[in-house]
N, C-alpha and C positions, 0 to 999 in steps of 0.2 A: 169492096165498097168502103170508102174512106169515112172517117169520123174526125171532126174538128171541134175543139172547145175554144170559144172566144169569150174572154173575160167572164168566165162562168163562175157563178156563186151558187152553191147548193146548200140545202138545209131542210128544215121542216117547220110546220106551224107550231109555235110555242104557246099561243093563246089565241083567243078569238080575234085579237087585234094586231098581232105581230108574228114575225117569223124569226127563227133562230138560224143563223148561218153557221154551217159546220165547216165549210171549205171554200176558199176563194177570195177574190177572183183568180182564176187560173186559166192558162192557155196550154193546150197540148194537141197532138194529132196522132192519128193512126192511119197509115196508108192501106189501100186495098190489099187483101190477102196477107196482112201482117198478123202475127200473134203477139199480144201485148199483155203483160202481167202487171197487176197492181199490188204493191206491197206497202205496208205501213202499220203502225201500232194500232191496237184496238181503240175504237172511238175516234179515229182520225177522219173518218168519213168515206171509207171505201164502199160500203154498201149503199150509202146515200148517193154517192157519185154514179155508181152502176145503175141504180134505179132511175136516176135523172136522165142519163144517157139513153136508157131503154124506153123513155117516155112514160114511165109508170108513176112519176111524180113531177110536178113542175119545178123549174129552177127558181132561185131567188132573183137572179138577174143574169144577163149574158145570153149566150147561144150555144146550143148543141146542133151542129150541122152534120147531117148524114148524107154523104155524096153531095154536099153543097146545099142541101135543103134543111132549114130549121126543123127539128123534130116535132115542134108543136104545130107545124103546118102540114104534117103528114097525117092522113086519116087513120083511124084505129085499125081498119082492115088492111090498109097498105103497110102500116107499121108492123102488123103481125106477119106480113109476107116478107118484111125486111129484116126484122130483129127478133130473135128468140132469146128468152131469158130463163136462166136456171137459178133458183134461189135456194138458200139453206133453210128457209122457213119450213116448219112441219107441214106435211100434207094431211088434210083433215077428211078427204074423201076416202075413208077407210074401206068402204064396201066395194069400191070399184076394183075390177080386175086389172092386172098388169097390162094385158093386151089393150083393154079399153083406154087405160090412161095414156099409153103411147099413141093410140089412134087419135086422141084429142089434139095431138100436135098438127093434125091435118085440118083443123077447123078453119083456118083462113081461106082454104080452097073449097071446103064443102059446106061450111056453116055448121052450127052445133048439131043440127038434126039431119045434115046431108048424108047422102049415100056415098060410101067409099068406092071409088073407081079403081081400075087396075093400077093407074099411076100412084094412087094413094097407098094401096097395099104394097106396092114395090118399095115406096119410101119407108113404110113402117118396117117391112122385113129387113131392109138395109140397116135401119137404125138398131134393130134387135141384134143383127149379126155384128155390127161394129162394137156394141157395148157388151156382147157375149152374155146375154140374159135370156136366151131361149128357154133355159131350164126353169125360169120363173113364171112363164106365161100362164100356167094353170093356177097361180096364186092370186090372192087379193092383196091390195096395198097394205092392209093392216097386219098381214102375215110376214112381212119383210123386215129384215134388219135395217138399221139406219143406212148402212152402206149399200145394201141392195136397193133400198128406196131411192137413194141418190142416183144410182145407175139408171133406174127407170126414168127419173126426171130428166136426165141427160139424154136418154133415148127419145123421150118425147120432143125435146128440143131439136134433135137431129131429124126426126120425122117431119118437123115443121119446115125443114129444108130452106132456111133463110140464108142470105149472103153474109149476115152478121149474126154471131152467137156470143152472147154475154152471160158469164157465169160467175156467181158469187160463191167463192170457196167450193169449187167443184170437187176437190179431193177430201173435203171434210167427211168424217166418219169412215173413210175408206182405209184398209190396211195398206201397207207399203207397196206390195205388188200391184194392187188395184190402182193406187195413185199413179204409178208409172204407166199403167195401161190406159187409164183415162187421158192423161196428158199426151201419150203417144197418139191416140185417136184424134185429139184436138189438133196436134201438130200436123198430122197427115191431112186433116180437113183443110188446114191453112196452106201447107206446102203443095199438096196434090190437088185438093178440091178448090183452092182459090178463095176460101172463106176467110173473113175477118173475124178474129177471135180476140175477145177481151175478157180476162178473168182476174179475180182477186185471189190471193193465197197468203198464208203465213209461212209456206214452205219455200224459203228463198232459194235453197239449193236446187230444187226441182224447177223453179221459175227460171233460173239462170241456164238450165240445161235446154229449155224449149222455147223461151221467148225471144222474138226478134228485138223487142224493146221492153224496157220496164218503166213504169210510172211509180216513183217512190214519193209517197205522200208524207210530207214533213214541213214544219214551219209554215203551215197554211199555204203550201205551194206544191206543185208537181215538178219533181226533178225527173227528166226523161232522157233516155238514151239506151243504147245496147248495154246488156249487163256488164260487158267488159269496160265500156266507157264510164259507167258509174263506179266500177271498181277502181279504175285509174284515178278518178276524181275524188276518191275516198268519201263519197257521199253516203255510203252505207253506214258510216259511223253515226249518222243521225238516228239510226234504228236502235242503237245500243247505249244512248246517253243514260246514265244512272241505272244501268242494267248489270246484272251479274254475268251476262253473256257477252260474247264478242264475235265478230265475223272474221274467220281466218281466210285471207285472200289467197293463200297457197292451195287450200283444198276446197274453197268456195262452200264452206260449211259453218254452221254455228258451233260454238263451243263455250264452255264456262271460262271466265277470266280466272286464271289459276296463279297462285303464289308458288313459284318454283324456287325452292331453296336448296336444291342439291344439283350436282352436275354429273353427267354421264357421257362418255364417248361411245358412240355406236358405229361399228365398222362392219364391212363385209357385203353380203348379198343385198343389192339394192331392192330386190323384190320384197323383202321383208322389213326393210329399214323404216319405211313410213309408218307401218303398223306398230313396229317396236317403239318408235319415237312417240307415237300417240299414247301408247300404254304407259310409257315412262312419265309423260307429262301428267297423266291422270293421278300418279302417286307422288308428284312433286319434284320430278327430275327434269332439268333442262338439258337438251342435247348440245354438246360442244364439239369442236373439231380437234380437241386434244387438251392435254393438261389436267385431265380428271383422274382421280384415283379409282374411279369406277369405270370399267371398260367392258363393253359387250361386243363380241364378235359373233356374227350370225352367218351361217352357211348351211348348205344342204348335206344331209348324211343319209344315203340310201333313199333318196327321193323325198325326204322329210326335213323340214327346218330344224336346225340345232343351234341353240344360243349358248355360247361359252362365256360365262360370267367371271370377271376378276375384280376383286377389291381387297386392298391390303394384302394379306397373305393367303386369301381364300381364292380357290379356283374351283369351278363346278360347271357341269353341263346341265342345261335345262331343255326339256323337250316340248315345252309350250310357253306361251307368253304369260299365262296364268302362274306357272311355276316360277318363271323369271321374276315377275312382279312380287310374288310372295317372298322370295329370297331378298329382294331389295327393300321391302317393307321391314323385314327383320333387321337389315343393315341399318336403316334409318332410325329405327327405334332404339338401337344400341349405340347410336352416335353420342 
C-alpha cells in the first residue's frame, strides 16, 4: 500500500490561536511493499511526521495520501485496519499482561470488548513467534525491561496485521543482537509479506542495510533515495555539520573525526587489514601506501593473526591488535 506526501507541513499547536510548523512543505513517496527509513537530527520532526502520516495528529497543510486517499478522509476503524503504529512513548497500562497487550492489536476486527476468534488467535500467535517473546507471556507489562516492552509493542502492531506499519525508533532500548533481529523481521514482512514499512532511526548503518529508501530530514526538506544514492550525492554530510562525528562511506558507519598526525604502512593479509587500519586511526595513525618509517606486516601463524611491527631499528611481533596499539602508543609518546 503506497504513501504519498503532497506539500505537507507538519507541526503542533503552539498556543490556543496558532500552530508551530516543524517541517515542510515536503513531498515524498513510498511505494507498496517498500521499507523506508527516516533519519535526521533530534528535533528535526521525525516523530511529528510519523504521527501525522499515521493520522494521530492533523497536518498544518498539505496532504498525506494512503493508497491515493487522504488519510483524514479514512474512518478511525478503517485507519486501524490500514496502519499500525509503534511509538517510543512509555506504556502506562502496567497491570496488563503481555498476552493481553498483544491481543489489543486485534481491536479493529473485534472491538475493545469483542471475542477473539480463531483467526485472531492465529494472528496473535504469529506475532509472538516473529518477535520471539513467548517466554514473556506470563509477565505483566510493568515487569519488563525497556527492550522487552518494546518487543511487546511491536508484537501488538504485528497482531494488528495492517498493510502499513509505522514505527518510531523501533530499535530504541534494544541491545545490538535484538536490533538486528527486529529489523530482520520488518524486512521479511516487507520483502516476503508485502507490507509497507516506515520507521525512524538514529542507527544509520542498520538503516542502510535494510531500507529500500531513506528519507533524510534536513534543511526543512526530505532528501529521498536508495541509501547508495544518498551516499553518492554526499547528502549524508548534512547530518554531521558542526559535529565531532563523520560518516565513513567506505564502511557505511559513524566514526569520530580524528586528527591523524602519524603515518603507518599496513601490508599483508587483507582479512585483518581493515581492522588494523581502524585501530591505528583510533590512536592517531593514518594508513599510507608507502614511505612511512612505521611498517606493519600482518599474516597468519598457526591459524592465528600475527602482526610484525617495524619502526626505526625496532622489530617485534604482536599477537593482538591491543598489543600492537600499545607499542605504537609508546612510539608516539617518545617522538
